[in-house]
C-alpha positions as CSV (number, residue, x, y, z in Angstrom):
1,M,23.5,-9.9,2.7
2,S,20.9,-10.4,5.4
3,V,20.8,-14.0,6.8
4,A,17.4,-13.7,8.6
5,T,14.3,-11.6,8.9
6,A,12.9,-10.2,12.1
7,M,9.7,-8.3,12.7
8,I,9.1,-6.0,15.6
9,I,5.5,-5.2,16.3
10,G,5.4,-2.0,18.2
11,A,8.7,-0.5,17.1
12,G,8.2,3.0,18.5
13,S,9.5,2.4,22.0
14,Q,13.1,2.9,23.2
15,L,13.4,-0.8,23.9
16,S,12.2,-1.8,20.5
17,Q,14.6,0.5,18.8
18,A,17.5,-0.8,20.9
19,L,16.5,-4.3,19.8
20,A,16.3,-3.1,16.2
21,K,19.8,-1.6,16.3
22,Q,21.4,-4.7,17.7
23,L,19.6,-7.0,15.2
24,S,20.5,-4.7,12.3
25,A,24.1,-4.8,13.4
26,Q,24.0,-8.6,13.1
27,Q,22.8,-8.2,9.4
28,V,19.2,-9.2,10.2
29,S,16.7,-7.8,7.8
30,L,14.0,-5.8,9.8
31,V,10.3,-5.3,9.3
32,L,9.1,-2.7,11.8
33,F,5.4,-1.9,12.7
34,V,4.5,1.3,14.3
35,H,1.4,3.5,14.6
36,D,2.9,6.3,12.6
37,P,5.5,5.0,10.1
38,E,6.6,8.5,9.2
39,S,7.9,9.0,12.8
40,L,10.3,6.1,12.3
41,K,11.7,7.1,8.9
42,Q,14.8,8.8,10.2
43,F,15.5,6.0,12.6
44,A,15.1,3.3,9.9
45,E,17.4,5.2,7.6
46,S,20.1,5.2,10.3
47,L,20.3,1.4,10.5
48,P,23.0,-0.4,8.5
49,G,20.8,-3.2,7.2
50,E,17.6,-3.7,5.3
51,V,14.6,-2.1,7.0
52,A,10.9,-1.8,6.0
53,V,8.3,0.1,8.0
54,Y,4.6,-0.6,8.1
55,P,1.6,0.9,9.9
56,L,0.2,-0.7,13.0
57,S,-3.4,-0.3,14.3
58,I,-2.9,-2.2,17.5
59,D,-6.2,-1.3,19.0
60,Q,-8.1,-2.7,16.0
61,P,-7.7,-6.5,15.9
62,Q,-9.0,-7.1,12.3
63,A,-6.8,-4.3,11.0
64,V,-3.7,-5.7,12.8
65,I,-4.3,-9.1,11.3
66,A,-4.6,-7.7,7.8
67,Q,-1.4,-5.5,8.2
68,L,0.6,-8.5,9.5
69,N,-0.6,-10.8,6.8
70,E,0.3,-8.3,4.0
71,A,3.8,-7.7,5.4
72,W,4.4,-11.4,5.9
73,T,3.5,-12.2,2.3
74,T,5.6,-9.3,1.0
75,H,8.7,-10.4,2.9
76,N,8.2,-14.2,2.5
77,G,7.8,-14.7,6.3
78,A,10.1,-14.1,9.2
79,H,12.4,-16.1,11.4
80,L,11.8,-14.0,14.5
81,V,8.8,-11.8,15.5
82,I,8.9,-9.7,18.7
83,V,5.7,-8.2,20.0
84,N,6.1,-5.1,22.2
85,T,2.8,-3.3,22.2
86,G,1.9,-2.8,25.9
87,V,0.5,0.4,27.4
88,N,0.5,1.3,31.1
89,D,-1.3,4.3,32.5
90,Y,-2.5,5.0,36.0
91,D,-5.1,7.3,37.6
92,P,-6.1,6.7,41.2
93,A,-9.7,7.7,40.2
94,L,-9.8,4.6,38.0
95,P,-11.5,6.1,34.9
96,W,-12.8,3.4,32.7
97,S,-11.1,4.9,29.7
98,I,-7.7,3.8,31.0
99,D,-8.8,0.2,31.6
100,Q,-10.5,0.0,28.3
101,H,-7.4,1.3,26.5
102,A,-5.2,-1.3,28.3
103,I,-7.6,-4.1,27.4
104,D,-7.9,-2.9,23.7
105,V,-4.1,-2.9,23.3
106,N,-2.7,-5.3,25.8
107,V,-5.3,-8.0,25.5
108,M,-7.3,-7.6,22.2
109,G,-4.4,-6.2,20.1
110,F,-1.8,-8.5,21.7
111,A,-3.9,-11.6,21.2
112,A,-4.7,-10.7,17.6
113,A,-1.1,-10.1,16.7
114,S,0.3,-13.1,18.5
115,Q,-2.3,-15.6,17.1
116,C,-1.9,-14.2,13.6
117,I,1.9,-14.6,13.7
118,F,1.7,-18.0,15.3
119,K,-0.6,-19.3,12.6
120,L,1.7,-17.9,9.9
121,M,4.7,-19.6,11.5
122,C,2.8,-22.9,11.7
123,E,2.1,-22.6,7.9
124,Q,5.7,-21.7,7.4
125,G,6.9,-24.6,9.4
126,Y,9.2,-22.8,11.8
127,G,9.8,-19.5,13.7
128,Q,10.2,-17.8,17.0
129,L,7.5,-15.6,18.5
130,A,8.6,-13.5,21.4
131,A,6.6,-11.1,23.5
132,I,7.9,-8.3,25.8
133,N,5.9,-9.1,29.0
134,S,6.2,-8.0,32.6
135,I,6.5,-9.6,36.1
136,A,3.5,-7.3,36.9
137,G,1.4,-10.1,35.5
138,Q,2.2,-12.3,38.5
139,R,-0.2,-10.5,40.8
140,G,-2.8,-7.7,40.9
141,G,-1.7,-4.1,41.3
142,P,-2.9,-0.5,41.4
143,N,-2.7,-0.3,37.6
144,V,-5.5,-2.8,37.6
145,A,-6.0,-3.6,33.9
146,Y,-2.3,-3.5,33.2
147,H,-1.5,-6.2,35.7
148,A,-4.4,-8.3,34.6
149,S,-3.4,-7.9,30.9
150,K,0.1,-9.1,31.6
151,A,-1.3,-12.2,33.3
152,F,-3.4,-12.8,30.2
153,A,-0.4,-12.4,28.0
154,E,1.6,-14.9,30.1
155,N,-1.1,-17.5,29.9
156,Y,-1.8,-16.8,26.2
157,L,1.8,-17.4,25.3
158,Q,1.9,-20.6,27.3
159,G,-1.1,-21.8,25.5
160,L,0.5,-21.1,22.1
161,S,3.6,-23.0,23.2
162,M,1.5,-26.0,24.2
163,H,-0.3,-25.8,20.8
164,A,3.1,-25.8,19.0
165,Q,4.1,-28.9,20.9
166,R,0.9,-30.7,20.1
167,L,1.4,-29.9,16.4
168,K,5.1,-31.1,16.7
169,L,6.3,-27.9,15.0
170,P,9.6,-26.1,15.7
171,V,7.8,-22.9,16.6
172,T,9.3,-21.4,19.7
173,I,7.3,-19.1,22.0
174,S,9.4,-16.9,24.3
175,D,7.9,-14.9,27.2
176,I,10.2,-12.0,28.1
177,Q,9.4,-11.1,31.7
178,L,10.8,-7.6,32.2
179,G,11.3,-6.2,35.7
180,L,9.7,-2.9,36.4
181,F,11.3,-1.5,33.3
182,D,8.3,0.5,32.0
183,K,7.6,1.9,35.5
184,A,11.3,2.9,35.8
185,V,11.1,4.7,32.4
186,H,8.0,6.5,33.5
187,L,9.5,7.5,36.9
188,N,12.9,8.1,35.4
189,T,14.6,6.4,38.3
190,Q,18.1,4.9,37.9
191,L,17.5,2.6,40.9
192,L,15.2,0.4,38.8
193,L,16.3,1.3,35.3
194,S,19.0,-0.8,33.7
195,P,20.9,0.5,30.6
196,I,18.6,-0.1,27.7
197,D,21.3,-1.6,25.6
198,K,21.9,-4.2,28.4
199,V,18.2,-5.0,28.5
200,A,18.1,-5.5,24.7
201,G,21.3,-7.5,24.8
202,Q,20.0,-9.9,27.4
203,I,16.7,-10.3,25.5
204,L,18.4,-11.2,22.3
205,T,20.8,-13.6,24.0
206,A,17.9,-15.4,25.6
207,L,16.1,-15.6,22.3
208,K,19.1,-17.1,20.6
209,K,19.0,-19.8,23.3
210,G,15.3,-20.5,22.6
211,K,14.3,-19.7,26.1
212,R,10.6,-20.3,26.9
213,R,10.6,-17.7,29.7
214,V,13.3,-15.4,30.7
215,Y,13.6,-12.6,33.3
216,V,15.3,-9.4,32.2
217,T,17.5,-8.2,33.6
218,K,18.6,-11.4,35.4
219,R,18.3,-10.0,38.9
220,W,14.5,-9.8,38.5
221,R,14.3,-13.6,38.6
222,I,14.9,-13.3,42.4
223,V,12.4,-10.5,42.8
224,A,9.8,-12.4,40.8
225,W,10.3,-15.5,43.0
226,I,9.9,-13.5,46.2
227,N,6.9,-11.7,44.7
228,R,5.1,-15.0,44.0
229,L,5.7,-16.2,47.6
230,L,4.6,-13.2,49.5
231,P,1.4,-13.8,51.5
232,E,-1.6,-11.6,50.7
233,Y,-1.4,-9.7,54.0
234,I,2.2,-8.6,53.2
235,Y,1.8,-8.1,49.4
236,N,-1.5,-6.2,49.7
237,T,-0.2,-3.6,52.1
238,R,-2.5,-1.0,53.6
239,H,-0.6,2.1,52.7
240,W,-3.9,3.8,51.7
241,K,-5.7,3.3,55.0
242,P,-7.1,6.6,56.4
243,K,-4.7,8.0,58.9
244,K,-6.0,8.3,62.5
245,K,-6.8,11.8,63.5
246,R,-4.6,13.2,66.1
247,G,-6.4,14.3,69.3
């Protein structure tokens, strides 16, 4: 019998599915949200515990709010909700379509989902809202809108945490600061990419401890600290300066 309910908003990624596997193994009832529910049918059936799958229109804030409210009512709330909905694309030509998509999903969709769940947890009287974020939000970067959106997410989560404290409610807000995990997946480099089960395990361990902010994997705490301290003239290196022509 399941002892808790967890929702994962954005369950299509490898990391979300690793989290789902570990939660299900702990007899946690799962409610998964994904753009195409049919694509997750086989995965959901492979899990040992109770699993329900719902559609997610993350780039349409009003639709997201309606979808989350419906599922929340159906399952009588949740103890834990993990938001993992970020997109990260890059084109050196900086087409507006890429920035707009990042803003629609990482800012508008993220805020709509997070605020909706926060308000539902406040009504419920308890809960933990966790978001998969990135150290990329500490400073600007070539993926302009992505870096900016992660800074937005970090501050948005901090604001929700302060609001919970003001209301004196046991609603925990957890900011999961990943290292360059998404970049490593995209580049398929083992130098940066930790085993996904290890990443998921560290996230769940931190959530059980009620961590407000955690760096995953742990080594990225040092990288994040150095990243914040680097002066602009070092951080903003000039690798793209035109090379001098040889005589």
